[in-house]
PABA-543417 format. One record per residue (C-alpha): residue number from 0; x, y, z; residue in one letter. Coordinates in Angstrom, 2 decimals. Example, Ala and Ser with C-alpha at 12.3 -4.5 7.8 and 13.67 -1.06 7.14 Angstrom:
BEGIN
+-----+---------+---------+---------+---+
:   k :       x :       y :       z : r :
+-----+---------+---------+---------+---+
:   0 :   12.30 :   -4.50 :    7.80 : A :
:   1 :   13.67 :   -1.06 :    7.14 : S :
+-----+---------+---------+---------+---+
END
This chain:
BEGIN
+-----+---------+---------+---------+---+
:   k :       x :       y :       z : r :
+-----+---------+---------+---------+---+
:   0 :    0.00 :    0.00 :    0.00 : X :
:   1 :    1.55 :    3.29 :   -1.05 : X :
:   2 :    1.48 :    6.22 :    1.36 : X :
:   3 :    0.21 :    9.59 :    0.25 : X :
:   4 :    1.17 :   12.82 :    1.95 : X :
:   5 :   -1.59 :   15.33 :    2.70 : X :
:   6 :   -1.42 :   19.01 :    3.53 : X :
:   7 :   -3.47 :   20.58 :    6.34 : X :
:   8 :   -3.91 :   24.29 :    7.14 : X :
:   9 :   -1.54 :   25.81 :    9.78 : X :
:  10 :    1.72 :   24.01 :    9.46 : X :
:  11 :    0.63 :   20.53 :   10.50 : X :
:  12 :    0.40 :   17.08 :    9.10 : X :
:  13 :   -1.85 :   14.02 :    9.10 : X :
:  14 :   -0.77 :   10.42 :    8.87 : X :
:  15 :   -2.43 :    9.29 :    5.66 : X :
:  16 :   -2.45 :    6.34 :    3.33 : X :
:  17 :   -3.64 :    6.01 :   -0.21 : X :
:  18 :   -5.91 :    3.00 :   -0.34 : X :
:  19 :   -8.22 :    1.10 :   -2.64 : X :
:  20 :  -11.99 :    1.23 :   -2.89 : X :
:  21 :  -13.90 :   -0.49 :   -0.10 : X :
:  22 :  -17.25 :   -0.44 :   -1.87 : X :
:  23 :  -18.49 :   -0.33 :   -5.43 : X :
:  24 :  -19.18 :    3.39 :   -5.81 : X :
:  25 :  -16.92 :    5.30 :   -3.42 : X :
:  26 :  -13.17 :    5.36 :   -3.99 : X :
:  27 :  -11.24 :    5.57 :   -0.74 : X :
:  28 :   -8.46 :    8.14 :   -1.28 : X :
:  29 :   -7.03 :    8.69 :    2.19 : X :
:  30 :   -7.04 :    6.85 :    5.50 : X :
:  31 :   -5.55 :    7.61 :    8.89 : X :
:  32 :   -4.96 :    5.67 :   12.09 : X :
:  33 :   -4.14 :    8.90 :   13.91 : X :
:  34 :   -3.64 :   12.55 :   13.03 : X :
:  35 :   -0.09 :   13.87 :   13.09 : X :
:  36 :    1.21 :   17.34 :   12.34 : X :
:  37 :    4.27 :   18.49 :   10.44 : X :
:  38 :    6.00 :   20.57 :   13.08 : X :
:  39 :    9.01 :   22.73 :   12.14 : X :
:  40 :   11.30 :   20.16 :   13.76 : X :
:  41 :   11.31 :   17.19 :   16.14 : X :
:  42 :   12.13 :   19.36 :   19.13 : X :
:  43 :    9.03 :   21.51 :   18.59 : X :
:  44 :    6.88 :   18.41 :   18.29 : X :
:  45 :    8.34 :   16.87 :   21.44 : X :
:  46 :    7.75 :   20.08 :   23.38 : X :
:  47 :    4.13 :   20.26 :   22.20 : X :
:  48 :    3.58 :   16.70 :   23.41 : X :
:  49 :    5.30 :   17.39 :   26.72 : X :
:  50 :    3.18 :   20.51 :   27.31 : X :
:  51 :   -0.02 :   18.68 :   26.31 : X :
:  52 :   -0.47 :   21.12 :   23.43 : X :
:  53 :   -0.54 :   18.12 :   21.12 : X :
:  54 :   -2.47 :   15.02 :   22.20 : X :
:  55 :   -2.58 :   12.82 :   19.12 : X :
:  56 :   -5.66 :   10.74 :   19.97 : X :
:  57 :   -7.77 :   13.87 :   20.59 : X :
:  58 :   -7.41 :   15.13 :   17.00 : X :
:  59 :  -10.55 :   14.03 :   15.12 : X :
:  60 :  -11.20 :   15.11 :   11.48 : X :
:  61 :  -14.81 :   16.28 :   11.43 : X :
:  62 :  -15.56 :   18.18 :    8.22 : X :
:  63 :  -14.27 :   18.68 :    4.70 : X :
:  64 :  -14.65 :   21.02 :    1.71 : X :
:  65 :  -12.87 :   21.09 :   -1.64 : X :
:  66 :  -11.69 :   24.37 :   -3.16 : X :
:  67 :   -9.60 :   24.21 :   -6.36 : X :
:  68 :   -6.50 :   22.11 :   -5.58 : X :
:  69 :   -7.08 :   21.99 :   -1.83 : X :
:  70 :   -9.25 :   19.71 :    0.27 : X :
:  71 :   -9.91 :   21.46 :    3.57 : X :
:  72 :  -10.25 :   19.33 :    6.70 : X :
:  73 :  -11.47 :   20.67 :   10.05 : X :
:  74 :  -10.51 :   19.34 :   13.47 : X :
:  75 :  -12.65 :   20.79 :   16.29 : X :
:  76 :  -11.22 :   21.79 :   19.66 : X :
:  77 :  -13.60 :   19.56 :   21.59 : X :
:  78 :  -10.70 :   18.32 :   23.71 : X :
:  79 :   -7.28 :   19.64 :   24.67 : X :
:  80 :   -4.20 :   19.02 :   22.57 : X :
:  81 :   -5.58 :   20.19 :   19.21 : X :
:  82 :   -2.78 :   21.78 :   17.22 : X :
:  83 :   -4.83 :   23.21 :   14.36 : X :
:  84 :   -8.53 :   23.49 :   13.59 : X :
:  85 :   -8.42 :   24.33 :    9.88 : X :
:  86 :   -6.21 :   22.25 :    7.60 : X :
:  87 :   -5.88 :   21.31 :    3.95 : X :
:  88 :   -4.71 :   18.51 :    1.72 : X :
:  89 :   -2.83 :   19.59 :   -1.38 : X :
:  90 :   -4.49 :   17.63 :   -4.18 : X :
:  91 :   -1.85 :   18.48 :   -6.80 : X :
:  92 :    1.34 :   17.85 :   -4.85 : X :
:  93 :    3.80 :   15.00 :   -5.26 : X :
:  94 :    2.98 :   12.09 :   -2.97 : X :
:  95 :    6.25 :   10.19 :   -2.83 : X :
:  96 :    6.91 :   10.85 :    0.86 : X :
:  97 :    6.46 :    7.61 :    2.80 : X :
:  98 :    6.39 :    9.52 :    6.09 : X :
:  99 :    3.04 :   11.14 :    5.35 : X :
: 100 :    2.05 :   14.32 :    7.13 : X :
: 101 :   -0.38 :   17.17 :    6.50 : X :
: 102 :    0.77 :   20.78 :    6.42 : X :
: 103 :   -1.56 :   23.09 :    8.33 : X :
: 104 :   -2.61 :   26.71 :    8.37 : X :
: 105 :   -3.51 :   28.04 :   11.80 : X :
: 106 :   -6.14 :   30.79 :   11.77 : X :
: 107 :   -6.19 :   31.09 :   15.57 : X :
: 108 :   -9.84 :   30.09 :   15.81 : X :
: 109 :  -11.01 :   28.27 :   18.92 : X :
: 110 :  -14.34 :   27.09 :   17.55 : X :
: 111 :  -15.69 :   25.61 :   14.35 : X :
: 112 :  -19.31 :   25.66 :   13.23 : X :
: 113 :  -20.71 :   22.28 :   12.22 : X :
: 114 :  -22.06 :   23.80 :    9.01 : X :
: 115 :  -21.89 :   27.22 :    7.39 : X :
: 116 :  -23.63 :   27.49 :    4.04 : X :
: 117 :  -22.88 :   30.58 :    1.93 : X :
: 118 :  -25.52 :   31.79 :   -0.53 : X :
: 119 :  -24.11 :   33.95 :   -3.29 : X :
: 120 :  -23.61 :   34.20 :   -7.04 : X :
: 121 :  -20.69 :   35.61 :   -9.07 : X :
: 122 :  -22.67 :   38.84 :   -9.60 : X :
: 123 :  -23.93 :   39.28 :   -6.04 : X :
: 124 :  -20.90 :   38.66 :   -3.83 : X :
: 125 :  -21.51 :   41.89 :   -1.90 : X :
: 126 :  -25.04 :   40.71 :   -1.07 : X :
: 127 :  -24.14 :   37.24 :    0.17 : X :
: 128 :  -25.98 :   35.47 :    2.96 : X :
: 129 :  -24.79 :   32.67 :    5.21 : X :
: 130 :  -27.03 :   30.09 :    6.87 : X :
: 131 :  -25.68 :   28.54 :   10.06 : X :
: 132 :  -27.72 :   25.72 :   11.64 : X :
: 133 :  -27.69 :   25.73 :   15.45 : X :
: 134 :  -28.29 :   22.09 :   16.33 : X :
: 135 :  -28.42 :   22.75 :   20.08 : X :
: 136 :  -30.47 :   25.94 :   19.98 : X :
: 137 :  -32.92 :   24.55 :   17.40 : X :
: 138 :  -32.66 :   27.63 :   15.21 : X :
: 139 :  -31.02 :   28.95 :   12.06 : X :
: 140 :  -28.57 :   31.82 :   12.28 : X :
: 141 :  -28.65 :   34.01 :    9.17 : X :
: 142 :  -25.81 :   36.40 :    8.37 : X :
: 143 :  -26.44 :   39.30 :    5.98 : X :
: 144 :  -23.13 :   40.51 :    4.51 : X :
: 145 :  -24.46 :   43.71 :    2.91 : X :
: 146 :  -25.87 :   44.97 :    6.21 : X :
: 147 :  -23.22 :   43.22 :    8.32 : X :
: 148 :  -25.76 :   41.77 :   10.71 : X :
: 149 :  -26.95 :   38.38 :   11.87 : X :
: 150 :  -30.26 :   37.23 :   13.29 : X :
: 151 :  -31.96 :   34.08 :   14.54 : X :
: 152 :  -34.76 :   32.28 :   12.73 : X :
: 153 :  -37.02 :   30.02 :   14.80 : X :
: 154 :  -39.23 :   27.19 :   13.57 : X :
: 155 :  -40.60 :   23.89 :   14.88 : X :
: 156 :  -38.92 :   22.02 :   12.03 : X :
: 157 :  -35.51 :   22.87 :   13.46 : X :
: 158 :  -36.16 :   20.60 :   16.46 : X :
: 159 :  -35.23 :   16.92 :   16.78 : X :
: 160 :  -37.77 :   14.13 :   16.46 : X :
: 161 :  -38.12 :   12.37 :   19.85 : X :
: 162 :  -38.71 :    9.08 :   18.02 : X :
: 163 :  -35.45 :    9.36 :   16.05 : X :
: 164 :  -32.87 :    9.96 :   18.75 : X :
: 165 :  -31.62 :    6.39 :   19.15 : X :
: 166 :  -28.39 :    5.38 :   17.39 : X :
: 167 :  -26.37 :    2.19 :   16.97 : X :
: 168 :  -23.11 :    3.08 :   15.25 : X :
: 169 :  -19.77 :    1.31 :   15.42 : X :
: 170 :  -20.94 :   -1.05 :   18.14 : X :
: 171 :  -22.06 :    1.85 :   20.32 : X :
: 172 :  -25.65 :    2.53 :   21.35 : X :
: 173 :  -26.35 :    6.16 :   22.26 : X :
: 174 :  -29.12 :    8.75 :   22.26 : X :
: 175 :  -28.81 :   12.26 :   20.84 : X :
: 176 :  -31.19 :   15.21 :   20.69 : X :
: 177 :  -29.46 :   17.17 :   17.91 : X :
: 178 :  -31.65 :   19.58 :   15.99 : X :
: 179 :  -31.15 :   21.20 :   12.59 : X :
: 180 :  -27.81 :   20.08 :   11.16 : X :
: 181 :  -27.69 :   19.38 :    7.43 : X :
: 182 :  -28.26 :   22.21 :    4.94 : X :
: 183 :  -28.01 :   22.42 :    1.15 : X :
: 184 :  -28.99 :   24.89 :   -1.56 : X :
: 185 :  -30.75 :   24.41 :   -4.88 : X :
: 186 :  -29.70 :   26.38 :   -7.98 : X :
: 187 :  -31.13 :   29.90 :   -8.28 : X :
: 188 :  -34.78 :   29.84 :   -9.34 : X :
: 189 :  -35.35 :   31.71 :  -12.61 : X :
: 190 :  -38.79 :   32.90 :  -11.52 : X :
: 191 :  -37.76 :   34.79 :   -8.37 : X :
: 192 :  -33.95 :   34.85 :   -8.17 : X :
: 193 :  -33.85 :   32.94 :   -4.87 : X :
: 194 :  -33.01 :   29.35 :   -3.96 : X :
: 195 :  -34.54 :   26.51 :   -2.01 : X :
: 196 :  -32.80 :   25.69 :    1.25 : X :
: 197 :  -33.05 :   22.00 :    2.10 : X :
: 198 :  -32.49 :   21.12 :    5.74 : X :
: 199 :  -32.94 :   18.42 :    8.36 : X :
: 200 :  -32.23 :   17.84 :   12.05 : X :
: 201 :  -29.68 :   15.13 :   12.80 : X :
: 202 :  -32.09 :   13.25 :   15.07 : X :
: 203 :  -34.82 :   12.97 :   12.47 : X :
: 204 :  -35.62 :   10.98 :    9.36 : X :
: 205 :  -37.43 :   13.84 :    7.61 : X :
: 206 :  -36.31 :   16.45 :    5.10 : X :
: 207 :  -37.63 :   20.01 :    5.02 : X :
: 208 :  -37.29 :   23.04 :    2.77 : X :
: 209 :  -37.87 :   26.78 :    2.64 : X :
: 210 :  -37.35 :   29.48 :    0.01 : X :
: 211 :  -34.34 :   31.61 :    0.88 : X :
: 212 :  -36.49 :   34.69 :    0.23 : X :
: 213 :  -38.11 :   33.92 :    3.58 : X :
: 214 :  -34.82 :   33.53 :    5.44 : X :
: 215 :  -33.38 :   36.72 :    3.98 : X :
: 216 :  -36.21 :   38.84 :    5.39 : X :
: 217 :  -35.24 :   39.52 :    9.00 : X :
: 218 :  -38.64 :   40.97 :    9.85 : X :
: 219 :  -40.78 :   38.02 :    8.77 : X :
: 220 :  -38.41 :   35.03 :    8.79 : X :
: 221 :  -39.62 :   33.67 :   12.12 : X :
: 222 :  -43.26 :   34.55 :   11.44 : X :
: 223 :  -43.73 :   32.62 :    8.21 : X :
: 224 :  -44.64 :   29.23 :    9.63 : X :
: 225 :  -46.42 :   27.87 :    6.56 : X :
: 226 :  -43.61 :   28.84 :    4.18 : X :
: 227 :  -41.51 :   26.01 :    5.63 : X :
: 228 :  -42.33 :   22.70 :    3.91 : X :
: 229 :  -42.18 :   19.05 :    4.95 : X :
: 230 :  -40.76 :   17.10 :    2.00 : X :
: 231 :  -41.13 :   13.63 :    3.52 : X :
: 232 :  -39.32 :   10.84 :    5.36 : X :
: 233 :  -36.47 :    8.60 :    4.25 : X :
: 234 :  -37.78 :    5.75 :    6.41 : X :
: 235 :  -36.66 :    4.11 :    9.69 : X :
: 236 :  -33.09 :    4.55 :   10.95 : X :
: 237 :  -32.24 :    7.08 :    8.24 : X :
: 238 :  -30.80 :    9.83 :   10.44 : X :
: 239 :  -28.46 :   12.10 :    8.48 : X :
: 240 :  -25.80 :   14.61 :    9.45 : X :
: 241 :  -24.46 :   16.54 :    6.45 : X :
: 242 :  -25.98 :   16.96 :    2.99 : X :
: 243 :  -24.91 :   18.55 :   -0.29 : X :
: 244 :  -26.62 :   19.08 :   -3.65 : X :
: 245 :  -25.18 :   18.62 :   -7.13 : X :
: 246 :  -26.65 :   21.39 :   -9.28 : X :
: 247 :  -26.13 :   19.61 :  -12.60 : X :
: 248 :  -28.12 :   16.47 :  -11.74 : X :
: 249 :  -30.23 :   17.89 :   -8.93 : X :
: 250 :  -29.17 :   15.01 :   -6.68 : X :
: 251 :  -29.13 :   15.71 :   -2.96 : X :
: 252 :  -26.59 :   13.53 :   -1.15 : X :
: 253 :  -26.73 :   12.98 :    2.61 : X :
: 254 :  -25.00 :   10.79 :    5.15 : X :
: 255 :  -26.75 :    7.78 :    6.67 : X :
: 256 :  -25.33 :    7.58 :   10.17 : X :
: 257 :  -27.27 :    4.54 :   11.42 : X :
: 258 :  -26.69 :    2.69 :    8.14 : X :
: 259 :  -22.93 :    3.31 :    7.79 : X :
: 260 :  -23.61 :    4.83 :    4.42 : X :
: 261 :  -24.47 :    7.64 :    2.03 : X :
: 262 :  -27.93 :    8.25 :    0.59 : X :
: 263 :  -29.38 :   10.23 :   -2.32 : X :
: 264 :  -32.56 :   11.87 :   -3.61 : X :
: 265 :  -33.03 :   13.43 :   -7.05 : X :
: 266 :  -34.71 :   16.79 :   -6.51 : X :
: 267 :  -35.39 :   17.21 :  -10.25 : X :
: 268 :  -36.64 :   13.72 :  -11.03 : X :
: 269 :  -38.68 :   13.27 :   -7.83 : X :
: 270 :  -39.48 :   16.88 :   -6.99 : X :
: 271 :  -42.94 :   15.99 :   -5.70 : X :
: 272 :  -42.03 :   12.92 :   -3.67 : X :
: 273 :  -39.47 :   12.45 :   -0.92 : X :
: 274 :  -39.86 :    8.98 :    0.55 : X :
: 275 :  -38.21 :    5.60 :    1.04 : X :
: 276 :  -39.22 :    4.82 :   -2.56 : X :
: 277 :  -37.52 :    7.86 :   -4.10 : X :
: 278 :  -34.39 :    7.85 :   -1.93 : X :
: 279 :  -31.60 :    5.30 :   -2.16 : X :
: 280 :  -28.30 :    4.17 :   -0.65 : X :
: 281 :  -25.29 :    5.14 :   -2.73 : X :
: 282 :  -22.92 :    3.15 :   -0.54 : X :
: 283 :  -22.83 :    1.32 :    2.77 : X :
: 284 :  -19.94 :   -0.37 :    4.57 : X :
: 285 :  -19.87 :   -1.37 :    8.24 : X :
: 286 :  -16.08 :   -1.19 :    8.32 : X :
: 287 :  -15.03 :    1.84 :    6.29 : X :
: 288 :  -18.09 :    4.08 :    6.60 : X :
: 289 :  -18.60 :    3.96 :   10.36 : X :
: 290 :  -20.12 :    7.35 :   11.16 : X :
: 291 :  -20.04 :    9.14 :    7.80 : X :
: 292 :  -19.86 :   12.61 :    9.29 : X :
: 293 :  -19.52 :   15.00 :    6.37 : X :
: 294 :  -19.86 :   15.09 :    2.61 : X :
: 295 :  -19.63 :   17.69 :   -0.13 : X :
: 296 :  -20.19 :   17.91 :   -3.89 : X :
: 297 :  -17.53 :   20.08 :   -5.51 : X :
: 298 :  -17.88 :   22.33 :   -8.56 : X :
: 299 :  -16.40 :   19.68 :  -10.84 : X :
: 300 :  -19.09 :   17.13 :  -10.03 : X :
: 301 :  -17.22 :   14.98 :   -7.52 : X :
: 302 :  -18.70 :   13.68 :   -4.29 : X :
: 303 :  -16.39 :   13.73 :   -1.24 : X :
: 304 :  -17.19 :   11.79 :    1.95 : X :
: 305 :  -15.50 :   11.77 :    5.37 : X :
: 306 :  -16.04 :    8.98 :    7.92 : X :
: 307 :  -14.49 :    9.29 :   11.37 : X :
: 308 :  -15.95 :    6.80 :   13.89 : X :
: 309 :  -17.24 :    9.74 :   15.93 : X :
: 310 :  -19.41 :    7.63 :   18.23 : X :
: 311 :  -16.49 :    5.35 :   19.08 : X :
: 312 :  -14.26 :    8.39 :   19.64 : X :
: 313 :  -16.74 :    9.91 :   22.10 : X :
: 314 :  -17.96 :    6.90 :   24.04 : X :
: 315 :  -15.23 :    4.25 :   23.82 : X :
: 316 :  -12.01 :    5.70 :   22.54 : X :
: 317 :  -10.37 :    4.80 :   19.26 : X :
: 318 :   -7.79 :    2.07 :   18.71 : X :
: 319 :   -4.69 :    3.72 :   17.28 : X :
: 320 :   -3.53 :    0.48 :   15.67 : X :
: 321 :   -6.40 :    0.48 :   13.17 : X :
: 322 :   -7.66 :    2.91 :   10.55 : X :
: 323 :  -10.13 :    5.36 :   12.08 : X :
: 324 :  -10.57 :    8.18 :    9.56 : X :
: 325 :  -11.23 :    7.92 :    5.84 : X :
: 326 :  -11.90 :   10.24 :    2.90 : X :
: 327 :  -13.68 :    8.98 :   -0.21 : X :
: 328 :  -14.25 :   10.51 :   -3.64 : X :
: 329 :  -16.28 :    9.57 :   -6.70 : X :
: 330 :  -17.87 :   11.31 :   -9.70 : X :
: 331 :  -21.53 :   12.06 :   -9.03 : X :
: 332 :  -22.57 :   10.18 :  -12.16 : X :
: 333 :  -20.86 :    7.03 :  -10.86 : X :
: 334 :  -22.30 :    7.44 :   -7.38 : X :
: 335 :  -25.90 :    7.46 :   -8.60 : X :
: 336 :  -25.56 :    4.91 :  -11.40 : X :
: 337 :  -28.15 :    2.18 :  -10.98 : X :
: 338 :  -29.99 :    3.93 :   -8.13 : X :
: 339 :  -33.37 :    5.68 :   -8.17 : X :
: 340 :  -31.39 :    8.93 :   -8.25 : X :
: 341 :  -29.85 :    8.16 :  -11.64 : X :
: 342 :  -30.67 :   10.67 :  -14.34 : X :
+-----+---------+---------+---------+---+
END
């Protein structure tokens, strides 16, 4: 197995391996047993370990996003010993270093939002909005760039479903009450110039939507109850964390935490039905996709997926002699081939 060096933001490094596909549709690009950082020298690394500034087993990759030739990876400061929160993998570099590490860029941030979705177009950058789901406060934070202000939007659909809070992931049974978590945007609607925001709580099996015109009106956003729509349910044990939409095909991808997998729904093909019949599993693997935590569709039509054994990390502790974190990639067209999401 050849090793592939990655590059993280802030002068650090991750231990990574280039590996083969573990399922039919997702190609496993990178895998880590533990996260390591590329310190300036061995003495600096040793001092960081001695001072508890670097505790290897506490560094858990949580989110990812591709931008040009970089794949950004976030590591939250949930525990002590986190060297860097924002990191990147250089996707165009030479990967002949068999002592793989990720270079990191430190932005001196102590917290990382689970999801921040930016709504803008090339012609309206100065009027951008950001939608930030607050899974604990059961609300959506909206940031208005033009007016440099933020405000809270309340709605019942941002709450968790009390019947969907039970999880069995990675051999761990646990109960969570996480509210609104996953968010994704449709293309701009020609008729009104706005988009549809798709969203769901983590502890839920349902998908919801709202026109961004509603969210962008601070005065009425929380008083437009009937403008928020229930799309439907994916079926039992279909709790999802992140989601992302491919504008070309209209396919909405989402994680399937309880199923060790990734699901899909074609918003163009099945616009009027969101159900177990119109959704499908793109991939599932009880070894390599244990807690698929984040996924993104990039501008070139590739689906990226991060699995990190989060439940094991929290409740049991990870074994550092086995692979714990993985990143997958596949073209959208290959991911949906043969599923009900296929175009």
